[in-house]
N, CA, C and O atoms as a GROMACS GRO file, in nm:
protein
  368
    1MET      N    1  10.970  -2.818  10.044
    1MET     CA    2  11.011  -2.951  10.019
    1MET      C    3  10.955  -3.061  10.088
    1MET      O    4  10.930  -3.168  10.032
    2LYS      N    5  10.933  -3.036  10.222
    2LYS     CA    6  10.871  -3.138  10.316
    2LYS      C    7  10.725  -3.161  10.274
    2LYS      O    8  10.678  -3.273  10.294
    3THR      N    9  10.650  -3.065  10.216
    3THR     CA   10  10.518  -3.087  10.176
    3THR      C   11  10.516  -3.173  10.066
    3THR      O   12  10.441  -3.271  10.058
    4LEU      N   13  10.603  -3.136   9.974
    4LEU     CA   14  10.609  -3.223   9.834
    4LEU      C   15  10.642  -3.356   9.882
    4LEU      O   16  10.564  -3.445   9.847
    5ILE      N   17  10.735  -3.386   9.952
    5ILE     CA   18  10.776  -3.547  10.004
    5ILE      C   19  10.658  -3.598  10.077
    5ILE      O   20  10.625  -3.713  10.052
    6GLY      N   21  10.588  -3.527  10.167
    6GLY     CA   22  10.483  -3.582  10.256
    6GLY      C   23  10.358  -3.601  10.154
    6GLY      O   24  10.287  -3.698  10.177
    7GLY      N   25  10.326  -3.521  10.047
    7GLY     CA   26  10.233  -3.530   9.949
    7GLY      C   27  10.265  -3.680   9.870
    7GLY      O   28  10.178  -3.766   9.861
    8ALA      N   29  10.373  -3.695   9.827
    8ALA     CA   30  10.394  -3.781   9.741
    8ALA      C   31  10.397  -3.926   9.830
    8ALA      O   32  10.361  -4.033   9.780
    9ILE      N   33  10.443  -3.912   9.961
    9ILE     CA   34  10.426  -4.046  10.026
    9ILE      C   35  10.265  -4.072  10.058
    9ILE      O   36  10.222  -4.187  10.051
   10ALA      N   37  10.189  -3.975  10.088
   10ALA     CA   38  10.050  -3.991  10.123
   10ALA      C   39   9.981  -4.051   9.980
   10ALA      O   40   9.900  -4.144   9.986
   11ALA      N   41  10.015  -3.996   9.864
   11ALA     CA   42   9.969  -4.037   9.739
   11ALA      C   43   9.988  -4.180   9.716
   11ALA      O   44   9.894  -4.251   9.680
   12LEU      N   45  10.119  -4.229   9.738
   12LEU     CA   46  10.162  -4.359   9.727
   12LEU      C   47  10.082  -4.464   9.820
   12LEU      O   48  10.039  -4.574   9.786
   13LEU      N   49  10.074  -4.407   9.935
   13LEU     CA   50  10.010  -4.495  10.037
   13LEU      C   51   9.870  -4.516   9.999
   13LEU      O   52   9.813  -4.624  10.012
   14GLY      N   53   9.811  -4.400   9.948
   14GLY     CA   54   9.668  -4.408   9.920
   14GLY      C   55   9.641  -4.498   9.807
   14GLY      O   56   9.539  -4.567   9.810
   15LEU      N   57   9.737  -4.505   9.689
   15LEU     CA   58   9.734  -4.591   9.592
   15LEU      C   59   9.742  -4.746   9.619
   15LEU      O   60   9.681  -4.832   9.556
   16ILE      N   61   9.825  -4.765   9.719
   16ILE     CA   62   9.839  -4.888   9.762
   16ILE      C   63   9.741  -4.938   9.850
   16ILE      O   64   9.719  -5.059   9.851
   17GLY      N   65   9.674  -4.854   9.928
   17GLY     CA   66   9.552  -4.897  10.005
   17GLY      C   67   9.433  -4.923   9.917
   17GLY      O   68   9.354  -5.013   9.946
   18ILE      N   69   9.418  -4.849   9.811
   18ILE     CA   70   9.311  -4.873   9.706
   18ILE      C   71   9.341  -4.995   9.653
   18ILE      O   72   9.247  -5.074   9.650
   19VAL      N   73   9.445  -5.033   9.611
   19VAL     CA   74   9.486  -5.170   9.532
   19VAL      C   75   9.443  -5.272   9.642
   19VAL      O   76   9.362  -5.362   9.619
   20ALA      N   77   9.504  -5.253   9.764
   20ALA     CA   78   9.493  -5.387   9.864
   20ALA      C   79   9.359  -5.398   9.904
   20ALA      O   80   9.319  -5.513   9.923
   21TRP      N   81   9.261  -5.285   9.926
   21TRP     CA   82   9.140  -5.296   9.971
   21TRP      C   83   9.040  -5.241   9.875
   21TRP      O   84   8.955  -5.157   9.903
   22PHE      N   85   9.060  -5.301   9.755
   22PHE     CA   86   8.957  -5.260   9.652
   22PHE      C   87   8.824  -5.288   9.666
   22PHE      O   88   8.745  -5.200   9.633
   23PRO      N   89   8.782  -5.395   9.709
   23PRO     CA   90   8.625  -5.432   9.734
   23PRO      C   91   8.572  -5.328   9.837
   23PRO      O   92   8.468  -5.264   9.819
   24GLN      N   93   8.652  -5.319   9.948
   24GLN     CA   94   8.594  -5.220  10.042
   24GLN      C   95   8.591  -5.095   9.999
   24GLN      O   96   8.495  -5.028  10.036
   25PHE      N   97   8.685  -5.036   9.918
   25PHE     CA   98   8.690  -4.904   9.838
   25PHE      C   99   8.571  -4.882   9.776
   25PHE      O  100   8.504  -4.780   9.796
   26LEU      N  101   8.533  -4.990   9.688
   26LEU     CA  102   8.398  -4.979   9.607
   26LEU      C  103   8.284  -4.968   9.708
   26LEU      O  104   8.193  -4.888   9.687
   27THR      N  105   8.286  -5.056   9.833
   27THR     CA  106   8.171  -5.040   9.910
   27THR      C  107   8.147  -4.896   9.954
   27THR      O  108   8.033  -4.850   9.955
   28VAL      N  109   8.257  -4.822   9.993
   28VAL     CA  110   8.263  -4.684  10.060
   28VAL      C  111   8.205  -4.600   9.926
   28VAL      O  112   8.105  -4.530   9.942
   29ILE      N  113   8.261  -4.607   9.810
   29ILE     CA  114   8.217  -4.522   9.702
   29ILE      C  115   8.064  -4.546   9.692
   29ILE      O  116   7.987  -4.450   9.688
   30ALA      N  117   8.018  -4.677   9.688
   30ALA     CA  118   7.879  -4.707   9.670
   30ALA      C  119   7.782  -4.643   9.774
   30ALA      O  120   7.664  -4.617   9.748
   31GLY      N  121   7.842  -4.620   9.893
   31GLY     CA  122   7.765  -4.565   9.988
   31GLY      C  123   7.784  -4.409  10.003
   31GLY      O  124   7.708  -4.344  10.075
   32THR      N  125   7.878  -4.356   9.938
   32THR     CA  126   7.907  -4.199   9.941
   32THR      C  127   7.817  -4.140   9.829
   32THR      O  128   7.747  -4.040   9.842
   33ILE      N  129   7.827  -4.219   9.710
   33ILE     CA  130   7.750  -4.154   9.603
   33ILE      C  131   7.610  -4.114   9.614
   33ILE      O  132   7.570  -4.010   9.561
   34PRO      N  133   7.531  -4.197   9.683
   34PRO     CA  134   7.389  -4.162   9.712
   34PRO      C  135   7.374  -4.024   9.796
   34PRO      O  136   7.299  -3.932   9.763
   35VAL      N  137   7.455  -4.025   9.907
   35VAL     CA  138   7.466  -3.934   9.987
   35VAL      C  139   7.493  -3.794   9.920
   35VAL      O  140   7.425  -3.692   9.931
   36MET      N  141   7.601  -3.810   9.852
   36MET     CA  142   7.643  -3.677   9.788
   36MET      C  143   7.538  -3.622   9.684
   36MET      O  144   7.521  -3.501   9.668
   37LEU      N  145   7.474  -3.714   9.617
   37LEU     CA  146   7.366  -3.676   9.528
   37LEU      C  147   7.249  -3.611   9.608
   37LEU      O  148   7.192  -3.509   9.568
   38LEU      N  149   7.218  -3.672   9.716
   38LEU     CA  150   7.090  -3.609   9.804
   38LEU      C  151   7.144  -3.471   9.864
   38LEU      O  152   7.063  -3.379   9.874
   39LEU      N  153   7.261  -3.455   9.901
   39LEU     CA  154   7.317  -3.329   9.948
   39LEU      C  155   7.317  -3.219   9.819
   39LEU      O  156   7.274  -3.104   9.824
   40GLY      N  157   7.371  -3.279   9.716
   40GLY     CA  158   7.379  -3.173   9.587
   40GLY      C  159   7.244  -3.145   9.545
   40GLY      O  160   7.224  -3.030   9.505
   41GLY      N  161   7.141  -3.229   9.546
   41GLY     CA  162   7.006  -3.194   9.506
   41GLY      C  163   6.945  -3.098   9.604
   41GLY      O  164   6.883  -3.002   9.559
   42ALA      N  165   6.957  -3.112   9.728
   42ALA     CA  166   6.915  -3.040   9.830
   42ALA      C  167   6.973  -2.876   9.832
   42ALA      O  168   6.906  -2.779   9.866
   43LEU      N  169   7.104  -2.873   9.788
   43LEU     CA  170   7.156  -2.738   9.758
   43LEU      C  171   7.102  -2.678   9.649
   43LEU      O  172   7.073  -2.559   9.650
   44ALA      N  173   7.082  -2.767   9.531
   44ALA     CA  174   7.012  -2.704   9.429
   44ALA      C  175   6.878  -2.638   9.451
   44ALA      O  176   6.849  -2.522   9.424
   45ILE      N  177   6.804  -2.728   9.503
   45ILE     CA  178   6.671  -2.684   9.540
   45ILE      C  179   6.680  -2.566   9.622
   45ILE      O  180   6.604  -2.473   9.596
   46TYR      N  181   6.764  -2.556   9.720
   46TYR     CA  182   6.775  -2.411   9.806
   46TYR      C  183   6.808  -2.306   9.717
   46TYR      O  184   6.739  -2.204   9.722
   47LEU      N  185   6.911  -2.314   9.629
   47LEU     CA  186   6.967  -2.209   9.542
   47LEU      C  187   6.833  -2.176   9.453
   47LEU      O  188   6.798  -2.060   9.429
   48GLY      N  189   6.775  -2.271   9.414
   48GLY     CA  190   6.652  -2.222   9.307
   48GLY      C  191   6.552  -2.149   9.382
   48GLY      O  192   6.512  -2.041   9.339
   49VAL      N  193   6.508  -2.198   9.487
   49VAL     CA  194   6.409  -2.116   9.578
   49VAL      C  195   6.470  -1.981   9.600
   49VAL      O  196   6.403  -1.880   9.580
   50ASP      N  197   6.590  -1.973   9.639
   50ASP     CA  198   6.642  -1.831   9.658
   50ASP      C  199   6.640  -1.739   9.533
   50ASP      O  200   6.613  -1.619   9.538
   51GLU      N  201   6.674  -1.808   9.420
   51GLU     CA  202   6.668  -1.734   9.307
   51GLU      C  203   6.530  -1.692   9.262
   51GLU      O  204   6.513  -1.590   9.194
   52LEU      N  205   6.422  -1.778   9.303
   52LEU     CA  206   6.283  -1.731   9.264
   52LEU      C  207   6.234  -1.600   9.364
   52LEU      O  208   6.160  -1.508   9.330
   53LYS      N  209   6.298  -1.621   9.494
   53LYS     CA  210   6.258  -1.508   9.582
   53LYS      C  211   6.310  -1.394   9.527
   53LYS      O  212   6.243  -1.292   9.543
   54ASP      N  213   6.432  -1.386   9.456
   54ASP     CA  214   6.495  -1.270   9.405
   54ASP      C  215   6.414  -1.211   9.292
   54ASP      O  216   6.411  -1.090   9.272
   55THR      N  217   6.340  -1.308   9.212
   55THR     CA  218   6.267  -1.256   9.111
   55THR      C  219   6.142  -1.204   9.140
   55THR      O  220   6.083  -1.131   9.061
   56TRP      N  221   6.093  -1.239   9.256
   56TRP     CA  222   5.960  -1.183   9.310
   56TRP      C  223   5.975  -1.042   9.371
   56TRP      O  224   5.872  -0.991   9.416
   57LYS      N  225   6.084  -0.976   9.377
   57LYS     CA  226   6.116  -0.856   9.453
   57LYS      C  227   6.133  -0.732   9.363
   57LYS      O  228   6.156  -0.627   9.424
   58PRO      N  229   6.126  -0.726   9.230
   58PRO     CA  230   6.149  -0.607   9.176
   58PRO      C  231   6.055  -0.500   9.182
   58PRO      O  232   6.094  -0.391   9.139
   59GLU      N  233   5.929  -0.510   9.230
   59GLU     CA  234   5.844  -0.406   9.254
   59GLU      C  235   5.891  -0.334   9.384
   59GLU      O  236   5.854  -0.218   9.399
   60GLU      N  237   5.960  -0.386   9.467
   60GLU     CA  238   6.001  -0.320   9.593
   60GLU      C  239   6.130  -0.207   9.550
   60GLU      O  240   6.148  -0.094   9.596
   61SER      N  241   6.203  -0.273   9.457
   61SER     CA  242   6.324  -0.178   9.404
   61SER      C  243   6.298  -0.049   9.354
   61SER      O  244   6.373   0.047   9.369
   62THR      N  245   6.163  -0.046   9.279
   62THR     CA  246   6.140   0.078   9.214
   62THR      C  247   6.087   0.174   9.299
   62THR      O  248   6.097   0.294   9.274
   63GLU      N  249   6.025   0.125   9.409
   63GLU     CA  250   5.983   0.224   9.533
   63GLU      C  251   6.119   0.272   9.600
   63GLU      O  252   6.132   0.392   9.626
   64THR      N  253   6.209   0.191   9.627
   64THR     CA  254   6.329   0.241   9.686
   64THR      C  255   6.408   0.319   9.598
   64THR      O  256   6.486   0.401   9.647
   65ASP      N  257   6.398   0.305   9.460
   65ASP     CA  258   6.471   0.398   9.382
   65ASP      C  259   6.403   0.540   9.378
   65ASP      O  260   6.461   0.645   9.355
   66ALA      N  261   6.280   0.525   9.402
   66ALA     CA  262   6.210   0.673   9.414
   66ALA      C  263   6.238   0.744   9.528
   66ALA      O  264   6.246   0.867   9.536
   67ALA      N  265   6.254   0.653   9.630
   67ALA     CA  266   6.292   0.724   9.768
   67ALA      C  267   6.435   0.769   9.773
   67ALA      O  268   6.474   0.869   9.834
   68ILE      N  269   6.508   0.687   9.704
   68ILE     CA  270   6.663   0.740   9.703
   68ILE      C  271   6.670   0.866   9.613
   68ILE      O  272   6.750   0.955   9.641
   69ASP      N  273   6.589   0.876   9.506
   69ASP     CA  274   6.596   1.007   9.406
   69ASP      C  275   6.544   1.113   9.505
   69ASP      O  276   6.610   1.217   9.509
   70ASP      N  277   6.436   1.104   9.586
   70ASP     CA  278   6.389   1.203   9.667
   70ASP      C  279   6.499   1.243   9.759
   70ASP      O  280   6.526   1.362   9.774
   71ASN      N  281   6.567   1.142   9.823
   71ASN     CA  282   6.667   1.171   9.921
   71ASN      C  283   6.803   1.261   9.844
   71ASN      O  284   6.864   1.352   9.900
   72VAL      N  285   6.827   1.217   9.726
   72VAL     CA  286   6.924   1.290   9.656
   72VAL      C  287   6.894   1.419   9.627
   72VAL      O  288   6.982   1.505   9.638
   73GLU      N  289   6.780   1.448   9.591
   73GLU     CA  290   6.733   1.605   9.579
   73GLU      C  291   6.739   1.667   9.702
   73GLU      O  292   6.791   1.778   9.714
   74LYS      N  293   6.687   1.602   9.803
   74LYS     CA  294   6.675   1.682   9.939
   74LYS      C  295   6.819   1.720   9.983
   74LYS      O  296   6.844   1.831  10.030
   75TYR      N  297   6.920   1.615   9.962
   75TYR     CA  298   7.052   1.636  10.006
   75TYR      C  299   7.121   1.752   9.903
   75TYR      O  300   7.198   1.834   9.952
   76LYS      N  301   7.096   1.755   9.780
   76LYS     CA  302   7.142   1.854   9.684
   76LYS      C  303   7.094   1.992   9.734
   76LYS      O  304   7.167   2.091   9.737
   77GLN      N  305   6.991   1.991   9.766
   77GLN     CA  306   6.933   2.121   9.808
   77GLN      C  307   6.994   2.168   9.952
   77GLN      O  308   7.028   2.283   9.976
   78GLU      N  309   7.001   2.070  10.033
   78GLU     CA  310   7.076   2.111  10.151
   78GLU      C  311   7.208   2.152  10.144
   78GLU      O  312   7.244   2.251  10.208
   79ILE      N  313   7.296   2.080  10.065
   79ILE     CA  314   7.436   2.117  10.025
   79ILE      C  315   7.427   2.262   9.970
   79ILE      O  316   7.506   2.345  10.014
   80SER      N  317   7.323   2.301   9.864
   80SER     CA  318   7.323   2.417   9.802
   80SER      C  319   7.308   2.539   9.927
   80SER      O  320   7.381   2.638   9.927
   81GLU      N  321   7.211   2.519  10.022
   81GLU     CA  322   7.185   2.591  10.125
   81GLU      C  323   7.297   2.623  10.224
   81GLU      O  324   7.319   2.737  10.265
   82LEU      N  325   7.371   2.509  10.262
   82LEU     CA  326   7.484   2.530  10.326
   82LEU      C  327   7.601   2.593  10.258
   82LEU      O  328   7.685   2.654  10.324
   83LYS      N  329   7.609   2.582  10.138
   83LYS     CA  330   7.730   2.671  10.061
   83LYS      C  331   7.694   2.812  10.058
   83LYS      O  332   7.778   2.899  10.082
   84ASP      N  333   7.562   2.843  10.028
   84ASP     CA  334   7.517   2.984  10.053
   84ASP      C  335   7.550   3.046  10.186
   84ASP      O  336   7.595   3.160  10.201
   85GLU      N  337   7.521   2.956  10.285
   85GLU     CA  338   7.535   2.998  10.439
   85GLU      C  339   7.706   3.018  10.435
   85GLU      O  340   7.752   3.120  10.485
   86ILE      N  341   7.782   2.935  10.385
   86ILE     CA  342   7.938   2.948  10.401
   86ILE      C  343   7.966   3.084  10.332
   86ILE      O  344   8.034   3.167  10.393
   87ASP      N  345   7.923   3.110  10.222
   87ASP     CA  346   7.952   3.235  10.138
   87ASP      C  347   7.916   3.353  10.213
   87ASP      O  348   7.992   3.450  10.218
   88THR      N  349   7.777   3.349  10.284
   88THR     CA  350   7.753   3.482  10.361
   88THR      C  351   7.851   3.492  10.483
   88THR      O  352   7.894   3.600  10.523
   89LEU      N  353   7.882   3.371  10.537
   89LEU     CA  354   7.981   3.388  10.651
   89LEU      C  355   8.115   3.445  10.628
   89LEU      O  356   8.178   3.515  10.708
   90LYS      N  357   8.157   3.404  10.499
   90LYS     CA  358   8.290   3.443  10.460
   90LYS      C  359   8.290   3.598  10.432
   90LYS      O  360   8.387   3.671  10.453
   91LYS      N  361   8.177   3.636  10.387
   91LYS     CA  362   8.161   3.791  10.359
   91LYS      C  363   8.177   3.887  10.470
   91LYS      O  364   8.226   4.000  10.464
   92GLU      N  365   8.118   3.810  10.595
   92GLU     CA  366   8.121   3.876  10.732
   92GLU      C  367   8.244   3.904  10.791
   92GLU      O  368   8.249   3.958  10.901
   0.00000   0.00000   0.00000
């Protein structure tokens, strides 16, 4: 309940402040918009470059897939050998 009352008071004071200092408010907005556009553009460029880097790497993934398949077969064979060894130990 305290948060609701505090939020309502802050919103009311903010509205009164905007009305009382409207020209200064517009000056702040006019100074803030170009900075936000600059930062947003920089973020978009960064994300675009990162996406391009991701599209340039599919060749490496095929090599790693082949290596993973080799490892899977190796481990399957090792598991089979260990199971056989367990069976021989159980018989003794």
